[in-house]
C-alpha positions in Angstrom: -19.1 28.7 -179.4 -16.6 25.9 -178.5 -15.4 27.2 -175.2 -12.6 23.9 -174.7 -9.2 25.9 -176.2 -6.0 24.7 -177.1 -3.6 25.3 -173.6 0.1 25.9 -172.7 0.4 22.5 -172.0 -0.5 21.5 -175.8 3.0 23.4 -176.5 6.7 22.5 -176.2 8.3 26.0 -175.5 11.4 25.0 -176.0 13.3 27.2 -178.3 10.5 29.3 -179.3 8.9 33.1 -178.6 5.7 33.2 -176.8 3.2 36.3 -178.0 1.3 36.7 -175.2 -1.8 39.1 -174.7 -1.7 40.0 -170.7 -3.7 42.6 -168.6 -1.6 44.9 -167.4 -4.1 48.2 -167.2 -3.3 48.8 -163.9 -4.2 51.8 -162.5 -1.0 54.3 -162.2 -0.7 57.4 -160.8 2.4 59.4 -161.1 4.5 56.8 -162.0 3.4 54.6 -159.1 1.3 51.0 -159.4 -2.0 51.6 -156.9 -3.0 48.0 -157.6 -0.7 45.1 -159.1 -3.4 42.3 -159.3 -3.6 42.1 -163.1 0.1 41.9 -163.1 0.5 38.9 -160.5 -2.3 37.2 -162.1 -0.2 36.7 -165.1 2.7 35.0 -163.2 1.6 31.6 -163.5 2.0 31.7 -167.6 4.9 33.3 -168.0 6.8 31.1 -165.5 5.4 28.3 -166.9 6.4 29.4 -170.4 9.9 30.1 -169.6 10.2 27.2 -167.0 9.3 25.2 -170.2 12.3 26.5 -172.3 10.8 29.8 -174.4 10.8 33.1 -174.3 7.7 36.0 -173.3 6.9 39.0 -175.8 4.2 40.7 -173.4 1.5 43.3 -175.1 -0.7 44.8 -173.1 -3.0 48.4 -173.5 -2.6 50.8 -170.5 -5.2 53.5 -170.1 -6.9 54.9 -172.8 -4.3 56.8 -175.2 -6.8 56.9 -178.2 -3.6 55.9 -181.0 -1.2 59.0 -179.4 1.7 58.4 -176.6 0.6 59.9 -173.8 4.1 60.0 -171.2 1.9 59.1 -168.2 0.7 55.6 -169.8 4.1 54.3 -170.9 4.6 50.9 -170.1 8.1 51.7 -167.7 6.6 51.4 -164.1 5.0 48.2 -165.5 8.4 46.8 -166.8 10.3 47.8 -163.3 7.6 45.9 -160.8 7.3 43.0 -162.9 11.2 42.5 -162.9 10.9 43.0 -159.6 8.0 39.9 -159.3 10.2 38.1 -161.4 13.3 38.4 -159.4 16.7 39.3 -160.4 16.8 35.6 -162.4 14.8 36.5 -165.1 15.3 39.7 -167.7 12.8 41.9 -168.5 13.6 43.9 -171.3 11.1 46.8 -171.5 11.2 48.4 -175.5 10.1 52.2 -176.1 7.5 51.0 -179.1 5.3 48.4 -180.2 6.8 48.0 -183.7 9.3 49.2 -185.4 13.1 48.2 -185.5 13.7 48.2 -181.9 10.5 45.9 -181.1 11.6 43.5 -183.7 15.4 43.2 -182.9 14.8 42.7 -179.3 12.6 40.2 -179.8 15.0 38.4 -182.3 17.9 38.3 -179.7 15.7 37.6 -176.3 17.0 34.4 -175.1 15.5 31.4 -173.4 14.1 32.4 -170.1 13.9 36.3 -171.2 11.3 38.5 -171.3 10.3 41.8 -173.3 7.5 43.9 -172.7 6.3 46.1 -175.6 4.9 49.6 -175.2 1.3 50.3 -174.7 -0.6 48.8 -177.4 -3.1 51.1 -177.9 -0.4 53.8 -178.7 -1.3 52.3 -181.9 -4.3 53.8 -183.7 -4.2 50.5 -184.8 -4.9 48.0 -182.1 -8.6 49.0 -182.1 -9.4 49.3 -185.5 -7.4 45.3 -185.5 -5.2 46.8 -188.2 -3.9 43.9 -190.0 -0.4 45.7 -190.7 -0.1 46.2 -186.8 -1.1 42.6 -186.2 1.2 40.9 -188.9 3.9 43.0 -187.4 3.2 41.9 -183.6 2.9 38.0 -185.4 5.8 38.2 -186.8 7.7 38.6 -183.5 7.0 35.1 -181.9 6.0 31.5 -182.6 3.6 31.1 -180.9 0.2 33.1 -179.2 -1.1 33.0 -176.0 -4.1 34.5 -174.8 -4.3 35.5 -171.4 -6.2 39.1 -170.9 -9.5 37.8 -170.6 -10.4 41.2 -169.7 -10.0 42.2 -173.4 -11.5 39.0 -175.2 -14.9 40.8 -175.7 -13.0 43.5 -177.8 -12.1 42.5 -181.8 -8.6 44.3 -181.3 -5.1 43.6 -183.8 -3.2 41.9 -180.3 -6.6 40.2 -179.4 -8.3 39.0 -182.8 -5.9 39.6 -185.4 -2.5 38.0 -184.1 -3.8 34.9 -183.3 -5.5 34.6 -186.6 -2.3 34.7 -188.3 0.4 33.2 -185.7 -0.4 29.8 -184.6 -0.5 27.5 -182.5 -3.2 30.2 -180.9 -3.6 29.0 -177.2 -5.2 29.9 -173.4 -3.3 31.2 -170.9 -3.5 29.7 -167.3 -5.4 32.7 -166.2 -8.1 32.7 -169.4 -8.3 28.9 -168.8 -9.7 29.3 -165.7 -12.2 31.8 -166.6 -13.2 29.3 -169.6 -13.7 26.7 -166.8 -16.0 28.1 -164.5 -18.2 29.3 -167.0 -18.2 25.8 -168.3 -18.6 24.5 -164.6 -21.2 27.0 -163.9 -23.1 26.7 -167.9 -22.3 23.8 -169.3 -22.7 20.9 -167.2 -23.7 22.5 -163.6 -24.8 20.9 -160.2 -28.0 22.0 -159.5 -29.9 24.2 -158.4 -28.4 27.2 -160.4 -28.9 30.7 -159.1 -28.1 33.8 -161.1 -27.7 37.0 -158.5 -28.1 40.0 -160.9 -28.1 43.6 -159.7 -27.2 47.0 -161.2 -28.7 49.9 -162.1 -30.6 49.7 -165.1 -32.7 46.9 -166.4 -31.3 48.0 -170.0 -28.1 47.2 -169.4 -28.7 43.5 -168.4 -31.8 42.9 -170.8 -29.8 40.5 -172.8 -27.9 38.8 -169.5 -31.6 37.9 -168.1 -33.0 36.4 -171.1 -30.1 34.2 -172.0 -29.7 33.3 -167.8 -33.2 31.9 -168.4 -32.3 28.9 -170.6 -29.7 28.2 -168.5 -30.3 28.7 -164.1 -33.3 27.8 -161.9 -33.5 30.8 -159.6 -32.9 34.6 -160.8 -32.3 37.0 -157.8 -32.7 40.4 -158.8 -31.8 43.5 -156.1 -30.4 47.3 -157.2 -31.6 49.9 -159.1 -33.6 48.1 -162.2 -35.6 45.8 -159.4 -37.5 49.2 -159.2 -37.8 48.7 -162.7 -39.4 45.2 -162.0 -41.8 46.5 -159.3 -42.9 49.2 -161.0 -43.7 47.4 -164.1 -46.1 45.3 -161.6 -47.9 48.1 -160.6 -45.8 48.7 -157.2 -45.2 52.3 -156.4 -41.9 53.0 -155.9 -41.7 56.1 -155.2 -38.4 58.7 -156.4 -36.7 55.3 -156.8 -34.5 54.8 -160.4 -36.8 53.6 -162.4 -36.9 53.4 -166.2 -40.8 53.3 -167.1 -39.8 53.0 -170.9 -38.3 49.2 -170.0 -42.1 48.3 -168.4 -43.0 45.7 -170.8 -39.2 44.3 -171.1 -39.7 43.5 -167.4 -43.2 42.1 -167.9 -41.7 39.5 -170.7 -39.0 38.7 -168.9 -41.2 37.7 -165.9 -43.5 36.1 -168.9 -40.8 34.0 -170.2 -39.4 33.0 -166.8 -42.5 32.0 -165.9 -43.1 29.9 -169.1 -39.7 27.8 -168.9 -40.5 27.3 -165.0 -37.5 29.8 -163.9 -38.4 31.5 -160.6 -37.7 35.2 -160.7 -37.7 37.0 -157.1 -37.7 40.5 -156.7 -37.2 42.7 -153.5 -40.0 42.5 -150.9 -38.5 45.1 -148.5 -36.4 48.3 -149.0 -34.0 50.5 -147.3 -35.1 53.4 -148.7 -33.8 57.5 -148.0 -35.0 60.7 -148.6 -31.6 62.0 -150.5 -29.1 60.2 -152.4 -26.6 60.7 -149.9 -24.6 58.6 -147.1 -26.5 61.0 -144.6 -30.1 60.8 -145.7 -32.5 60.3 -143.9 -33.6 56.2 -143.9 -36.1 53.6 -143.3 -37.2 50.4 -143.8 -40.5 49.8 -145.9 -42.3 46.8 -146.8 -43.9 47.2 -150.3 -44.6 50.0 -152.0 -42.5 53.2 -151.6 -43.9 56.6 -150.5 -43.5 59.6 -153.0 -40.1 61.3 -152.1 -38.4 58.3 -151.2 -35.9 56.4 -152.7 -34.9 52.6 -152.4 -31.0 52.5 -152.0 -30.8 48.8 -150.9 -32.7 45.9 -150.4 -34.4 44.9 -146.8 -33.7 42.4 -144.3 -36.3 40.4 -145.4 -35.3 40.3 -148.9 -31.5 39.7 -147.3 -32.8 36.4 -145.9 -35.0 35.5 -148.4 -32.2 35.7 -151.1 -29.8 33.9 -148.3 -31.8 31.4 -148.2 -32.0 30.7 -151.7 -28.2 31.0 -151.9 -27.3 28.1 -149.4 -29.8 26.0 -151.4 -28.5 26.4 -154.8 -25.3 24.3 -155.8 -24.4 26.4 -158.3 -24.4 30.8 -158.1 -23.4 33.3 -161.0 -23.4 37.1 -159.4 -23.1 40.4 -161.1 -23.9 43.3 -159.9 -24.7 45.1 -156.8 -27.9 44.8 -154.6 -27.9 48.9 -153.8 -25.9 51.8 -154.0 -22.6 50.0 -152.6 -20.2 52.7 -152.7 -22.4 54.3 -150.1 -21.7 52.5 -146.8 -25.2 52.9 -145.8 -26.2 51.0 -148.2 -24.0 48.4 -149.0 -25.3 45.7 -146.0 -27.2 44.0 -148.4 -24.2 43.4 -151.0 -22.3 42.8 -148.5 -24.7 39.9 -147.3 -24.2 38.5 -150.3 -20.5 38.3 -150.2 -20.9 36.8 -146.8 -23.4 33.9 -147.5 -21.4 32.5 -150.4 -18.3 32.5 -148.7 -20.1 31.0 -145.8 -21.9 27.7 -148.4 -19.7 25.1 -150.4 -21.2 25.4 -153.9 -19.7 26.6 -157.0 -20.0 30.2 -157.1 -18.8 32.8 -159.9 -18.2 36.5 -159.4 -18.0 39.4 -161.8 -18.6 42.7 -162.3 -16.8 45.6 -160.6 -18.9 46.0 -157.7 -19.7 42.5 -156.7 -15.7 41.5 -157.0 -15.4 44.6 -154.9 -17.9 43.5 -152.0 -15.7 40.1 -151.9 -12.8 42.1 -151.7 -14.0 44.6 -148.9 -15.2 41.4 -146.9 -12.0 39.4 -147.7 -13.6 36.1 -148.1 -11.7 35.8 -151.6 -10.7 32.6 -150.3 -13.8 30.9 -150.1 -15.1 32.2 -153.8 -14.3 29.3 -156.6 -13.5 32.0 -159.3 -13.7 35.6 -159.3 -13.3 37.2 -163.2 -11.0 39.3 -164.1 -13.3 40.6 -167.0 -15.9 43.5 -166.3 -17.3 43.9 -169.8 -15.9 40.3 -171.2 -17.5 38.6 -167.9 -21.0 40.2 -169.0 -20.7 39.2 -172.9 -20.3 35.6 -171.6 -23.1 35.9 -169.7 -25.2 37.1 -172.7 -24.0 34.1 -174.5 -22.3 36.0 -177.0 -19.0 34.9 -178.6 -16.0 37.0 -177.5 -13.2 37.5 -180.2 -10.6 36.7 -178.3 -11.4 33.3 -177.5 -13.5 32.6 -180.7 -9.4 32.7 -182.5 -7.8 30.1 -180.5 -7.1 26.8 -181.9 -10.5 24.5 -180.6 -9.0 21.6 -177.9 
């Protein structure tokens, strides 16, 4: 897959309408937006097109209405908020449908410098089915396609894959361009050594990621619940820790392949263990084996020290997944330590995945990270080396 794609810079937007697929899937309760990060992230692309003399038609999903109109998931609050962010000099027109006469006539009457926001794309059953008719009706609204919703690029939906197949030119917006460039810096021609930090609950969720990384990195640091499957596969007692015994062969295979390729795979040497899966459980630090009746819920201080050393020695770091049960304060220290060390170093750092990003934000070190990915599932699939339909559909550079 060629990750080098045409960008906004290749288009003269004067007098053109751009259909921009954005990710405005924001937390919404009682009509109030809880976090507008995703809306703000799209502003550079929107403003670039407007200042270039174009008009913008925005399409996004919100929640999971499953092809039905759900009143609480209408885009109206998003349109109001977007209007406030863009200011009174820019007109934002919200329409109450995805396709139909209102959408067509509003799009046709858009003047340069104006913005139109379609209703929730997933109110249409055809969106997630990549329905050709829906894709055609969306493509007919505009002259140019711009993909700026990285978080949906791993889905072959009508608005992500169907429209750019029909509407050309099809280019990457500024947000997507940053995602592509970050991946290229981390894996295309990276500065070495490259260290991957991989956490999370289960080996089964990260098998393909780990296997793919063995061809790209020098060291893998493993944490989270999946570490206990690796330890168990080595015959080390893990007590009551989360452990996928049926994946022992997979863990051994990954360790064996890593050895063949000269990749160092490190697993925790000590643990913060608890006698219950609870924030107020009794805890202790143990080296080596975990006693029966106890479970590992975070990496221990020796492991934190070793992993920190490896991160300081790295030129490039990619991080996906927590080191422990990050959502419980008592077991968040290992994950927070990774975030803090990354912030202290000058290496190139690419971070993706909900808990990893949450740790970066919790420790207020966003400005010290080279790139924080906006897409959970899409980030993971790119780590796996998969071709993302929403990127593959764009014009190559």
